[in-house]
Every structure is written in structure tokens, then in C-alpha cells.
GUDOVO-739278 format. One record per atom (N, C-alpha, C, CB): x negated, y, z negated. Coordinates in steps of 0.001 Angstrom, whole numbers, padded with zeros to 6 digits, always signed. Glycine has a CB too. Example, Ala and Ser with C-alpha at 12.3 -4.5 7.8 and 13.67 -1.06 7.14 Angstrom:
BEGIN
-013190-005690-007800-012300-004500-007800-013200-003300-007800-011308-004473-009046-012850-002250-007080-013670-001060-007140-012900+000030-007870-014084-000598-005725
This chain:
BEGIN
-103275+090098-081388-102151+090466-082317-101937+091740-082062-102373+090269-083771-100640+091681-082238-100044+093405-082147-099227+093592-083299-098981+093841-080718-099383+094375-084147-098832+094723-085493-097354+095441-085032-099973+095841-086436-097526+096118-083829-096604+096949-083316-095425+096079-083082-097091+097665-082113-095499+094724-082980-094287+093889-082737-093389+093749-083816-094628+092601-082354-094058+094106-085022-093216+093733-086348-092967+095471-086883-094333+092512-087719-093368+096624-086336-093147+097807-086853-093261+098847-085751-094033+098023-087955-092544+099672-085697-092314+100632-084634-093019+101956-084834-090870+100871-084492-094182+102455-084224-095014+103326-084418-094404+104534-083636-096351+102858-084056-094760+105853-083927-094452+106810-083076-095578+106784-081917-094327+108135-083842-094574+107504-080900-095401+107589-079743-096725+108113-079392-094819+108078-079088-097138+108931-080757-098588+109384-080715-099714+108266-080891-098783+110423-081836-099225+107057-081160-099945+106138-081399-099980+104936-080327-099593+105811-082599-099506+105119-079405-099459+104431-077924-100641+104051-077556-098973+105276-076797-101066+103348-076864-102366+102984-076386-103538+102166-077060-102843+104058-076122-103172+102205-078308-103985+101445-079441-103966+100040-079416-103518+101772-080772-105264+099337-079626-104985+097832-079563-105417+097490-081064-105921+096933-078280-104181+096814-081527-104317+096145-082621-104911+094748-082892-103289+096163-082974-105513+094152-083785-106350+093168-084179-106522+092623-085313-107259+093419-083957-106845+091417-085538-106885+090810-086806-108276+090203-086902-105741+089767-086996-109614+090750-087557-110824+090088-087368-110963+089116-088750-112077+091227-087146-111954+088094-088737-112227+087525-090081-113301+088404-090847-112745+086008-089934-112668+088219-092173-113888+088787-093368-113766+087969-094507-113701+090447-093972-114935+088293-095274-115041+087600-096423-113935+086999-097381-115683+088330-097041-112889+088223-097428-111549+087571-098031-110338+087025-097323-110982+088476-098791-110881+087054-095975-109875+086484-094921-109780+087085-093614-108552+086542-095413-108955+088186-093730-108677+089280-092447-108865+090599-092644-107306+089298-091944-109350+091191-091521-109122+092442-091755-108346+093011-090524-110387+093114-092063-107390+093868-090823-106470+094267-089864-107306+095616-089229-104888+094572-090581-107390+095767-087706-108027+097236-087398-107345+097515-086197-109735+097350-087186-107304+098698-085780-106770+099848-084782-107717+100364-083988-106186+101019-085439-107783+099758-082573-108995+100520-081803-108723+101283-080718-109969+099654-081293-109610+102118-080151-109300+102675-078859-110550+103305-078532-108080+103651-078821-110932+103185-077129-112175+103915-076259-113142+102673-076268-112984+105498-077069-114193+103047-075683-115624+102616-075517-116676+103312-075812-115874+102343-074420-117701+102695-076165-118815+103360-076339-119348+103243-077785-118586+104686-075939-120455+103894-078255-120807+103667-079639-119700+103382-080776-121525+104818-080014-119859+102479-081662-118810+102090-082504-118702+103105-083773-119059+100597-082941-117335+103541-084080-117356+104351-085155-116206+104168-086132-117414+105644-084697-116631+103466-087389-115704+102865-088218-115228+104014-088892-116225+101768-089112-113695+103878-089274-113025+104796-089898-112258+104223-090871-112331+105526-089091-112490+104501-092088-112354+104082-093576-111238+104953-094116-113768+104298-094469-110107+104595-094462-108952+105229-095067-109061+105179-096501-107690+104613-094641-108054+106203-097496-108094+106340-098774-107067+105898-099608-108276+107440-098977-106405+106053-100498-105230+105872-101081-104208+107419-101025-105634+105317-102608-103042+106973-101133-102416+105668-100572-102058+105981-099128-101053+105168-101420-102881+105190-098448-102650+105450-096796-102856+104242-096197-103661+106529-096049-103527+104010-095080-103565+102946-094079-104518+103409-092859-102044+102621-093567-104569+102740-091808-105365+102853-090733-104628+104134-090175-105450+101505-089781-103358+104311-090333-102545+105240-089623-102968+106586-090336-100912+104877-089702-103941+106832-091160-104155+108037-091458-105408+108703-090178-104613+107985-093116-105731+107947-089471-106444+108336-088443-105931+108458-087000-107381+107586-088473-104570+108476-087070-103846+108481-085910-104285+109761-085061-102334+108445-086252-104646+110707-085253-105038+111963-084592-106746+111622-084268-104705+113445-085720-107317+111114-084827-108834+110873-084400-109258+109921-083438-109567+110505-085459-108396+108816-083756-108429+107526-082726-108734+108040-081236-106852+106670-082706-107491+108588-080716-107736+109293-079165-108625+110386-078727-106586+109844-078729-108929+111033-079724-109827+112249-079869-111400+111757-079658-109596+112963-081437-111460+110828-080531-113017+109957-080414-112957+109322-079263-113392+108756-081576-112005+108516-078802-112126+107375-077472-112466+108573-076451-110405+106272-076958-111566+109801-076288-111770+110813-075253-113077+111511-075207-110784+111794-075377-113933+111437-076268-115210+111641-076499-116308+110854-075826-115316+111534-077710-116073+109625-075833-116476+108564-075579-117239+107671-076425-116946+108755-074716-116551+107330-077558-116648+106494-078614-115775+105431-078748-116586+107138-079626-116266+104152-079223-115270+103086-079673-114785+103482-081113-115965+101558-079682-113503+104072-081304-113051+104212-082774-112160+103141-083334-112313+105485-082951-112675+102572-084257-111956+101609-085110-111460+102116-086443-112814+100476-085363-110024+102102-086738-109732+102526-087923-109301+101088-088631-108630+103722-087861-109370+100777-089976-109266+099519-090473-108002+099690-091566-110741+099012-091102-107239+098605-091873-106633+098652-093185-107623+098085-094324-105288+097825-093141-107762+098863-095211-108412+098573-096304-108347+097327-096911-108125+099354-097080-109061+096274-097310-108786+095335-098021-107463+095728-099147-110124+094957-098602-106773+094988-099376-105503+095284-100305-104317+096066-099610-105966+096185-101582-104572+096386-098360-103725+097222-097714-102964+096753-096356-104494+098334-097478-102013+097088-095937-101345+096719-094588-101500+095248-094402-101998+097500-093317-102088+095133-093435-102111+093763-092578-103675+093031-093283-102208+094172-090471-104144+093586-093759-105514+093053-094049-105165+092218-095532-106802+094444-094186-106243+091383-095914-106216+090484-096909-106060+091054-098255-107320+089734-096838-105115+090706-099011-104837+091103-100429-105131+090139-101718-103427+091398-100449-106239+090038-101956-106683+088688-103068-105879+089226-104413-108775+088500-103466-105706+088456-105161-105071+088498-106317-106030+089283-107430-104693+087039-106686-107176+088755-107451-108516+088975-108406-108838+090479-108444-109936+088137-107796-108764+091147-109370-109109+092506-109481-110882+092652-108908-108809+092968-111230-111509+091670-109419-112677+091800-109291-113066+091340-107700-113286+091069-110421-112309+091057-106792-111981+090961-105393-112684+092365-104688-110229+090855-105209-111915+093338-105466-111916+094619-104928-113214+095836-105239-110601+095096-105424-114098+095231-105797-115468+096001-106155-116029+096140-104697-116627+095083-107287-116780+097204-105045-117530+098151-103793-118028+097118-102808-118983+099179-104340-119073+096245-103629-119927+095563-102787-118995+094557-101726-120989+094735-103753-117621+094333-102272-117051+093425-101360-116361+094209-100072-116003+092546-102164-116233+095516-100407-115758+096230-099403-116660+096929-098389-115014+097066-099950-117901+096918-098977-119090+096965-097859-118963+095638-097084-120720+097090-098559-119093+094611-097608-119215+093289-096621-117816+093323-095724-119332+091652-097621-116814+093855-095933-115717+093419-095250-116041+094633-094026-114125+093426-096217-116610+095868-094126-117001+096697-093285-118145+095881-092382-117440+097965-094033-119137+095269-093011-120298+094660-092011-119511+093814-090972-121506+093610-092858-118521+092738-091836-117760+091758-091040-117127+092226-089885-116793+091167-091781-116590+093578-089989-115606+094074-088745-116921+094446-087689-114371+095714-089203-118062+095096-088057-118643+095622-087230-119312+094210-086542-119503+096774-087816-119776+093032-087036-120082+091734-086328-119238+091274-085669-120403+090780-087002-117654+091194-086193-116787+090851-085211-116476+091169-084027-116044+090904-085516-116938+092791-083876-116717+093426-082994-117814+093400-082031-116367+094489-083415-118770+092509-082156-119928+092149-081303-121124+093509-081213-119244+091744-079699-121327+094253-082297-122067+095220-082352-122997+094940-083628-121256+096441-082339-124246+095653-083686-125069+095583-084706-125080+096631-085768-126198+095480-084207-124801+098002-085190-124478+098881-086132-123498+099659-085720-125463+099577-086534-123081+100919-086786-122006+101463-086326-122136+102927-087214-120652+100460-086543-121337+103835-087204-121386+104978-087932-120058+104583-088582-121532+106423-087120-120239+105156-089686-119071+104857-090694-118599+106276-091280-119598+103797-091998-117090+106558-091212-116625+107786-091784-115337+107188-092686-116212+108993-090536-115499+107879-093816-114298+107694-094772-113682+108752-095336-114600+106967-095818-112549+108558-095565-111655+109713-096432-110937+109127-097991-110190+110237-095293-111171+110214-098585-110744+109727-100226-111663+108611-100503-109015+109105-100470-110916+107550-101123-111642+106359-101486-112432+105685-100274-110644+105366-102085-112173+106088-099095-112898+105421-097956-114207+106222-097966-112075+105482-096457-114493+107481-098215-115237+108114-098241-116541+107516-099034-114653+109121-098567-115909+107186-100411-116943+106604-101168-117341+105063-100724-116483+106663-102632-116361+104421-100150-116656+103104-099490-117699+103476-098496-115353+102384-098788-117389+104352-097454-118407+104552-096306-119978+105101-096811-117710+105717-095239-119935+105613-098126-121120+106360-098659-122075+104941-098860-120748+107395-100248-121262+104180-099882-121828+103177-100539-122277+101838-099312-120675+102754-101755-121561+101815-098107-121794+101073-097016-123457+101429-096405-120535+101433-095958-123305+102716-096441-124618+103435-096067-125450+102942-096925-124662+104948-096118-125345+103184-097911-126510+103045-099141-127062+101513-099087-125771+103362-100865-125807+100729-099400-126092+099137-099710-126634+098690-098168-124449+098119-100292-126331+098776-097011-126456+098348-095849-126791+099290-095011-125500+097761-095491-128189+099890-094893-128696+100720-093848-128974+100339-092743-129600+101240-094100-129261+098922-092468-129604+098247-091345-128372+098063-090619-130299+097013-091621-127250+098331-091028-125770+098296-090350-125019+099490-089921-124854+097704-091243-125415+100452-090967-124533+101764-090937-125603+102924-090705-123611+102021-092459-125500+103351-089495-126710+104295-089034-126643+105814-089334-126861+104204-087504-125453+106003-089697-124707+107404-090167-123487+107336-090674-124511+108350-089135-123234+108484-091680-122251+108594-092529-121442+109949-092580-122797+108294-093707-120001+109792-092624-119348+111035-092613-118450+110963-093890-118538+111288-091238-118152+111786-094613-117578+111949-095747-116301+112815-095743-118515+112419-096561-115170+112720-095910-114200+113506-096026-113352+113455-097205-113564+113371-095036-113467+114893-097924-112691+115080-099347-113505+114780-100514-111434+114145-099478-114206+113394-100394-114916+113161-101744-116523+113265-101501-114500+111608-102381-117116+114040-101933-118762+114024-101698-119431+112837-102313-119503+115338-102365-120380+112375-101885-121346+111397-102413-121944+111721-103869-122501+111303-101403-121735+110724-104831-122523+110935-106064-122966+109312-106146-121554+111651-107520-124282+109441-106331-125217+108258-106599-124762+107518-107720-126652+108669-106862-124687+106079-107596-124650+105122-109027-125258+105557-110257-125348+103810-108845-124756+105142-111241-125196+105625-112533-124645+106370-113519-126028+106164-112388-125205+106799-114370-124369+107647-115173-123446+106866-116596-123324+108289-114022-122693+107366-117155-121596+106913-117992-120940+105729-117192-120540+108126-118318-120404+104753-117831-119436+103713-117479-118171+104565-117027-119122+102656-118771-117631+104454-116004-116525+105351-115244-115191+105205-116356-116101+104633-113419-114665+104020-116754-113449+103625-117609-113682+104855-118739-113506+101818-118301-114658+104887-119242-114901+105648-120677-114989+106982-120408-116225+105248-121489-115482+107799-119058-115431+109047-118596-113952+109196-118417-116292+109283-117360-113081+108586-117452-111799+109072-117461-110883+109042-118421-111293+108651-116665-111077+107721-119504-110220+107964-120538-110534+108983-121494-110042+106885-121163-111719+109709-121481-112089+111057-122340-111621+112291-121583-113765+111227-122604-110624+112476-120509-110457+113414-119895-108817+113750-120092-111021+113158-118575-108766+115126-120254-107208+115547-120398-106751+115760-121507-106315+114702-119961-107165+115417-122462-107028+115784-124146-105438+114877-124432-106858+118020-124536-104853+115808-124822-103236+115115-124872-102862+114600-123812-102077+116008-125140-103159+114723-122702-102606+114146-121333-103522+113145-120986-102478+115201-120113-103283+112117-119852-103641+111308-119394-104281+111365-117738-102702+110643-119715-105528+111230-117447-105817+111339-116328-105256+110626-115274-106816+111243-116346-105243+110587-114013-104471+109885-113111-105273+108466-112931-104271+110756-111729-106435+108792-112953-107134+107576-112867-107001+106270-113658-108229+107908-113017-107040+106940-115120-106958+105996-116221-105400+105475-115854-107218+106758-117878-104435+106187-115757-103016+105696-115299-102888+104643-114528-102341+106589-114621-103752+104661-113339-103881+104137-112347-104598+102470-112766-104658+105188-111465-105305+102336-113523-106081+101326-114085-105591+100423-115028-107046+101827-114592-104284+101101-115610-103704+099897-116410-102702+098873-115348-102694+100593-117796-103124+097461-115292-102182+096771-114288-100809+096845-114524-102441+095406-114182-100283+097244-113304-098683+097050-113429-098026+098385-113869-098276+095857-114581-098728+099356-114486-097988+100527-115171-097718+101424-113874-098957+101375-116465-098550+101737-113075-098177+102669-111712-097167+102070-110763-099503+102926-110770-097076+100565-110701-096523+099892-110007-095047+099791-110230-097135+098895-110039-094883+100161-111600-093467+100032-112295-092968+101632-111728-093537+099764-114355-093771+102528-111692-093237+103813-111219-092923+103793-109942-094065+104865-111400-093827+103416-108958-093826+103400-107743-092796+102805-106838-094795+102983-107552-092841+101648-107024-092398+100685-106147-090645+100735-106102-093045+099227-106669-089682+100891-107279-088546+101450-106989-088265+102295-106014-088227+101909-107821-089129+103252-105542-088723+104147-104634-090242+104742-104099-087635+105264-105341-090718+103612-103102-091857+104106-102616-092000+105218-101679-092382+103205-102149-090866+105300-100798-090955+106276-099738-090837+107901-100918-089394+105941-098346-090035+107922-101577-090037+109144-102533-091352+109313-103176-088964+109015-103665-091824+108529-103653-092964+108519-104582-094260+109010-103453-093171+106797-105386-094195+108579-102235-095395+108710-101612-095082+110099-100976-095790+107476-100607-093863+110523-100739-093381+111965-100504-094098+113003-101481-091757+112046-100737-093931+112757-102625-094130+113701-103655-095583+113758-103768-093430+113347-104971-096373+112467-103822-097759+112519-103949-098446+113019-102633-098252+111162-104349-098092+112893-101669-098809+113542-100445-098507+114964-100623-098298+112999-098944-097370+115679-100761-097162+117216-101167-097924+117451-102041-095905+117675-101637-097840+116842-103355-098779+117529-104510-100284+118056-104130-099005+116413-105685-100834+117251-102947-102071+117337-102754-102284+117987-101175-102665+115920-103042-101185+118476-100655-101315+119451-099507-101522+120781-099909-100159+119454-098654-102168+121541-098656-102225+122798-098953-100918+123876-098960-103147+123156-098125-099731+123421-098188-098728+124234-098062-097708+123634-098947-098334+124428-096679-097817+122433-099961-096601+122367-100705-097218+121877-102191-095422+121274-099952-098552+121851-102465-099048+121840-103499-098492+122864-104918-100255+122025-103027-098298+122253-106095-098169+123054-107221-098683+124311-107151-098676+122497-108234-098340+125551-107651-099045+126570-107868-099843+126576-109024-098329+127519-107837-100563+127241-109463-102015+127634-110139-101318+127176-111683-102683+129687-109916-100200+127784-111773-099680+128173-113162-098670+126878-113724-098755+129741-113026-098479+126064-112740-097516+124679-112493-098602+123521-113358-097246+124189-110359-098141+122610-114146-098659+121455-114569-099486+120736-113400-097541+120631-115101-100511+120605-113818-101565+119880-112932-100929+118277-112568-103182+119782-113878-100885+117966-110968-100254+116630-111056-101093+115643-111175-099484+116318-110025-102485+115845-111511-103598+114648-111363-103325+114092-113035-105592+115329-110925-102448+114887-113544-102635+114425-115140-101291+113862-115243-102973+115727-116414-101229+113028-116368-099770+112330-116890-099617+112854-118554-099860+110282-116795-098564+113444-118443-098074+113556-120185-097714+112271-120880-096641+114482-120408-098181+112218-122046-097991+111029-122936-096694+110503-122658-098118+111341-124431-096682+109119-122296-095230+108604-122230-094384+109021-120807-094420+109257-123569-094985+109986-119947-094319+110494-118709-094962+109518-117613-094621+112199-118409-094614+110377-116744-094721+109373-115172-095587+110621-114418-092727+108874-114102-096554+110010-113208-097052+111000-112654-096279+111686-111775-098039+110687-112168-095204+111146-111444-094263+111655-110291-093472+112953-111087-093047+110275-109684-093525+113134-112328-092807+114195-112953-093411+115476-112449-092851+114096-114490-094716+115625-112010-095239+116852-111864-095405+117284-110456-096416+116901-112530-094869+115875-109494-094787+116265-108224-094127+117460-107576-094361+115382-107761-094264+117905-106654-093404+119308-106099-092001+118293-105702-094327+120397-104342-090891+119310-105341-089681+118663-104878-090409+118748-103230-087956+119607-105291-089466+117472-102683-089837+117239-101206-088490+117103-100961-090858+115968-100712-088496+117156-099285-087066+116665-098568-086350+115500-098893-087221+116446-097219-085224+115411-099274-084300+114466-099729-084496+114072-101073-084303+113366-098940-084896+115066-101931-085076+115092-103361-083664+115548-103831-086315+116085-103851-083060+114908-104740-081787+115580-105190-082110+116864-105801-080987+114729-106194-080723+117733-105526-080943+119068-106312-082059+119965-105954-081154+118784-107706-082611+119389-104545-083678+120520-103931-083432+120265-102473-085471+120305-104367-082388+121077-101984-081751+120970-100707-082735+121858-099542-080125+121594-100880-083510+122725-100473-084380+123667-099434-085831+122848-099256-084682+125434-100151-086162+122046-100104-087487+121468-100032-087895+121001-098769-087613+120434-100897-089235+120936-098557-089542+120005-097357-090570+119480-097648-089684+120530-096054-091113+118384-096388-092241+117702-096452-093659+118610-096083-092003+116529-095527-094507+118217-096334-095891+118896-095746-095842+119215-094164-097220+117818-095990-096585+120080-093833-096225+120282-092532-097056+119403-091598-096347+121698-092212-098034+118668-091900-098499+117457-091315-097830+116211-091413-099619+117242-091740-096926+116164-092248-096236+114885-092340-094916+115002-092048-096346+114284-093581-094394+114289-090968-093086+114357-090460-092194+112970-091154-093207+114352-088703-090973+112690-090816-090289+111606-091237-090882+110684-090459-088861+111654-091155-091024+110460-089671-091636+109321-088689-093150+108960-089453-091879+110008-086842-093958+109794-089785-094856+109464-090573-094884+108732-091699-095231+110250-090789-094007+109384-092335-093492+109051-093888-093130+107461-093743-091927+110093-094442-092013+107253-092706-091657+105898-092372-092820+104828-092273-090955+105953-091094-093815+105516-091585-094914+104383-091430-095611+103970-092698-096036+104839-090460-095826+104870-093322-096595+104776-094728-095590+103830-095665-096849+106478-095500-094373+104301-095723-093518+103652-096663-093072+102325-096517-092491+104318-096784-092927+101935-095076-092798+100663-094733-094078+099794-095119-092493+100637-093314-095219+099746-094786-096285+099171-095241-096120+098775-096685-097358+100001-095019-096181+100019-097666-096178+099480-099101-094842+099177-099482-096764+100454-100129-093816+099315-098756-092504+098499-099170-092860+096945-098943-091082+098964-098169-093252+096742-098174-093607+095153-097581-094677+094852-098662-094336+095007-095732-095746+095663-098866-097016+094821-099669-097031+094966-101209-098552+095398-099178-096137+096229-101480-096357+096598-102990-097836+097187-103111-096175+095203-104024-097903+097881-104271-099053+098719-104663-100190+098167-105434-098588+099751-105394-100158+097026-105739-101097+096518-106478-102557+096174-105682-100458+095351-107085-102485+095789-104417-103983+095789-103615-104671+097052-103659-103872+095467-102034-103608+098184-103314-104352+099347-103313-104854+100030-104680-103576+100231-102616-104027+099697-105440-104363+100258-106989-105566+099510-107654-103011+100025-108049-105661+098146-107161-106923+097500-107780-108247+098047-107345-106958+096039-107467-108435+098780-106429-109704+099807-106236-110067+100411-107446-109436+100999-105243-108844+101148-108029-109408+102062-109325-109717+100887-110204-108206+103271-110137-108977+099731-110793-109195+098860-111494-110551+098341-111465-108359+098087-111286-111457+098376-110367-112619+097514-110229-113677+098580-110205-112609+096518-108910-113406+099892-110787-114469+101035-110865-115502+100653-112033-113718+102567-111203-115324+099971-112917-116503+099625-113944-117154+098414-113427-115992+099337-115509-116769+097326-112789-117190+096347-111969-118454+096963-111110-115963+095851-111097-118120+098121-110233-119067+098767-109446-119973+099251-110083-118653+099640-108728-120031+099702-111298-120924+100435-112176-121838+099300-112621-120166+101229-113414-121315+098206-112965-122198+096970-113257-123076+096586-112133-121351+095748-113596-122333+096632-110955-123059+095668-109880-123822+096768-109354-122076+094782-108661-123741+098103-109241-124520+099066-108343-125713+099737-109090-123547+100213-107793-125437+100000-110368-126401+100813-111343-127819+100211-111484-125773+100872-112831-127855+098988-111671-129267+098346-111873-130065+098779-110625-129222+096626-112009-129694+098458-109534-130327+098626-108179-130454+099970-107671-129607+097906-107201-129277+100648-107707-129142+102008-107036-128953+103397-107968-127885+101883-106110-129294+103271-109149-129053+104322-109941-129832+105475-109424-129343+104009-111311-128968+106503-109087-129435+107873-108364-130099+108007-107568-129920+108642-108877-129895+106741-106395-130367+106468-105157-129453+107602-104230-130164+104786-104789-130443+108224-103300-129810+109009-102073-129491+108004-100971-130845+110177-101456-128384+108651-100079-127953+107962-098793-128995+108855-097993-126156+108069-098300-129664+108207-097165-131033+108859-096292-130363+109059-095004-132561+107753-096079-129521+108534-094517-129003+108299-092916-128297+109929-092526-127516+106744-092807-128338+110120-091188-127769+111234-090997-126374+111344-091504-127859+111484-089745-125848+112393-092042-124563+112522-092723-123743+113660-092555-124741+112432-093991-122724+113629-092894-121792+114623-092793-120694+114920-093775-121268+114429-091730-120084+116158-094046-119276+116462-095097-118229+117311-094971-119925+116877-095975-116939+117016-095039-116037+117951-094640-114898+117786-095854-115518+117669-093050-114465+118782-096424-113650+119067-097537-112800+120219-097521-114396+119165-098584-111550+120260-098191-110538+121164-098086-111053+122054-099502-108885+120393-098055-110794+123367-099111-111118+124550-099881-110049+124502-101309-110874+125998-098817-108985+123948-100833-107987+123752-102016-107634+122352-102775-106734+124200-101504-108630+121581-102319-108445+120158-102748-109216+120056-104011-108943+119077-101658-108715+119268-105132-108979+119341-106492-110757+118615-106309-107601+118337-107549-110791+117588-105652-111823+117067-105298-113212+117852-104889-111372+116388-104425-113006+118671-104226-113968+119945-103957-114258+120847-105145-113336+120892-102871-113286+121056-105793-113566+121605-107286-114137+120786-108121-112436+121998-107998-113771+119944-108464-114107+119184-109693-115840+118655-109297-112807+117721-109942-115875+118408-108042-117353+117573-107611-118149+118901-106891-117078+115960-106224-117873+119984-107396-118789+120993-106737-120155+120845-106947-118503+122283-107130-120418+120330-108190-121944+120255-108751-122446+118927-107766-122063+119892-110761-121724+118106-107327-122109+116904-106267-122242+117577-104929-120902+115640-106143-121738+118419-104269-121809+118972-103478-123089+120026-103365-120709+119301-103459-123291+120571-104396-124388+121195-104723-125773+120578-104451-124245+121445-105954-125842+119399-105196-126930+118504-105084-127150+117688-103627-126723+117528-106212-126334+117919-102563-126636+117175-101361-127859+117084-100840-125984+117567-100447-128938+118502-100972-130306+118125-100712-131036+117135-101213-130949+118957-100922-130616+116451-102359-131067+115513-103014-130396+114242-102819-131094+115872-104191-129282+114162-102525-128490+112880-102711-127991+112772-101290-127237+112920-103909-127905+113770-100323-127712+113490-098772-128888+114360-098152-126078+113993-098132-130161+113647-098335-131146+114297-097656-130958+114730-096075-132234+113452-097806-130252+113771-095267-129923+113536-094055-128809+114319-093780-129746+112246-093819-128300+115100-094488-127097+115956-094168-127093+116582-092884-126940+117002-095116-126469+116733-092034-126662+117486-090724-125632+118596-090771-126461+116533-089378-124467+118330-091199-123429+119088-090941-122448+119065-092255-122794+118590-089637-122017+120212-092855-121163+120316-093991-120161+121548-094109-122027+120315-095125-118915+121357-094257-117785+122127-093750-116679+122204-094898-117204+121440-092395-116182+123314-095560-115430+123440-096410-114229+124073-095549-116030+124141-097548-113135+123723-095512-112281+124457-094404-111376+125162-095416-111397+123406-093192-111208+126393-095160-110500+127326-096032-108860+126987-095618-111036+129042-095720-107858+127159-096953-106595+126971-096758-106414+125447-096395-106109+127934-095741-107006+124538-096897-106974+123055-096459-106877+122423-097699-108242+122505-095612-105963+121221-097795-105786+120453-099252-106547+118978-098836-103836+120211-099812-106240+118214-099400-106874+116922-099661-106807+115973-098485-106240+116277-100844-105841+115711-097669-105537+115044-096174-106115+115737-095190-104066+114967-095756-107724+115816-095209-108182+117018-094379-107941+116578-092702-109958+117374-094763-107979+115366-092515-108091+114883-090986-106589+114817-090685-108941+113285-090707-105447+114998-091591-104242+115001-091055-103686+116157-091096-103496+114175-091541-104120+117031-092216-103690+118409-092227-104377+119486-091338-103795+118829-093535-105459+119225-090669-106318+119912-089651-106980+119081-088644-107346+120641-090299-106287+118191-087793-106578+117031-087211-107537+117714-086029-105195+116128-086755-107085+119054-085394-108012+119642-084123-109213+119936-084824-107432+121086-083275-109393+120542-085728-110432+121023-086424-111342+119890-087024-109902+121901-087436-110940+119130-087622-111634+117653-088013-112311+116877-086948-110569+116648-088543-111477+116881-085761-112000+116122-084138-113055+116970-083693-110727+116095-082732-112884+118019-083940-113965+119152-083347-115392+118720-083998-113528+120932-083873-115148+118845-085287-116511+118630-086301-117014+117380-085977-116233+118630-087983-116061+116397-086108-116402+114909-085961-117530+114736-084606-114826+113986-085667-116616+115173-083278-117302+114837-082246-118381+115585-081930-116598+114765-081320-118516+116828-082481-120024+117461-082238-120865+117032-083108-120165+118935-082318-120919+116315-084213-121721+115504-085290-121833+114401-084589-121092+115241-086744-121112+113543-084086-121506+112356-083286-122201+112465-082038-120439+111661-083000-122019+113502-081336-122774+113938-080126-124355+114106-080671-122091+115450-079472-124393+115114-081722-125669+115501-082109-126524+114250-082442-125575+116452-083272-125911+113098-082696-126695+111559-083279-127252+111165-082261-125792+110243-083843-126454+111168-081368-126780+110343-080147-126581+108852-080070-128097+110524-079875-127177+108027-079123-126693+106536-079576-127500+105613-080058-126157+105839-078610
């Protein structure tokens, strides 16, 4: 199966193989390149397999079988209707299904944003399958602690934290879906090093009561009344077209359901894994200007306890949230050095 038959991708993605493989929810769409030890790449919100377009050829050239998936709810992968189908344990089993469908017994798993959380829990729950784990942007925090929905609801004071905003069914969809391309451009810009709002501007991770998340996005190219605005340097018009076309086709509910399943994760994982470390060889890469790096500084400091197998940790100066797209060459070098040190 080649999804390129229904969508035109930029020339930089030529030479990739698209396929559908069976999963517990029905199917996973994946894109692969190269031969060698399997490296599974898991994207975050609001992205797709395409966020790994720079890593696929680099890892293939380094001697690896690089496979980027559309996570459940995204792209050409299955999109179940029930929010409970987006719990972490189900996403872990999707990854296991991909490994098995590709004829492999084990894999290294690397994730960005929500994908980093999926990758970490894949290593935690299925150490028999995932022999090493790389985390981009979001550090590992063990299961346990207070119920997430209660924590997020208490953040922001007179404002509302974006996670709580996303958790209300239909609410974010009503904001995003009338102008998917414009919303995505603003969201990407808000978290990119070269276009994010200044320190004195309202924080784009929060929503004013009765407002919209996009009210705090920076102006981007094509925004009415902002003729001098531009897209982030890592994102050109063709890239934005790829992302927008997928979400215009699928809608945003599948992607947003990951946020809506967080309390279910807490119920599933806390009894068995509260405080549990991930012991496999691990990697962390964050952006110095990413809010995740600041907010979760304590989680990074706790790595000696939570990631005792950590072999490589990097905070990239002048980098925002979209690390593998903002700094592809640097991230590719970090990934291949780490993978090479793991051995087969």
C-alpha cells in the first residue's frame, strides 16, 4: 500500500515505503526505510509519521531499519470512537503489533512529545520487546501521584491550562477544524524557538476564560493583518500542507482523545507501576527554550533514579519543542551515536 497515491509528499520523502499492518484497533500505517536493527519512531501532537522525515533517511544510511508510525487516531491508522481506546496500554500494544508484523522480536523505540511518553511506557510495560528507549522533548515521569485531571484543573488560576482545554470533548475541535491549516501553523510557531512569543507575552499554553487557545498564537505567514509574519524556519509551506491535509481529512478527535484518556492511564498503570523506573538503555534530548524542559526540570533531575540506564542526555541551546525538526542534523547525530553504542 502506498499512501503517496492519495497525497503528494515533498521530494525529501522519496524512497520511503508506506504500508498498513494489523493492530489491536485494526491497522497501523507506517513508513519505513533501511535495513538493520529496528528503530520504531513515535510522533506527538499534532503531528504524524512525517515529523520523522529527516530521521528516516539518516537512520537508514547509518545501518538501521527506521520505521515511523501514524499513532492510533492519526493519519491512516485506525481511529476508534471510544476515548478508552486511546489509553496508554493500548498504544503500547500497537507498538508491539508493529514489531511483530515486521517480523522482529525486539526494537529500539524513540518518541517525541506524546510519543516520548508512549515510548517510555512501552519500555516500562514491555521490556521483552523494547530493548532501549529514546525520549525527545518530554522526560519520563513514573506512573503514580495525584490523578492527572485534578492536577491540570488546578493549574492556571484565572486561566485554563491547555490540557484541560483539550480534555473537554468537542471543544478544541470547534476551534481548530474550521481552519486547520491556520491553527496548526500558529500552534507550531508558538512552540518554535524562532517564532515563539516573548517572555512578556501571554503564555500560549493557557486559555483565557471564555477564550481560545489560538488567541495567544503568534502571527504567522498568511495571517490577515500580519503581512511580515513568517513560518518557523523548520516548517515550509509544503510541510504545513502535508500536516494540514491529514487533519483536514481525519479531523482532530482521534488525536485529542490521547489527552482525554489520561485519567484512564492513571487507573491502569498506578497499581502496578507506581514510581517504577525504566531500566533499559535510554536517551533524552530536549530544547532549552521548550516549556516541557522548564516545567519538568525536576523529572530531568530525577533521571538517575527514574532512568538508571540513561547513556546520553542533551539540552539543545536555542531550540524549542519540535527538536527533531528544528535541529535535524544535530538530533540525527545524537541518535545514531547512541544507537551505535547500543550494539545489535
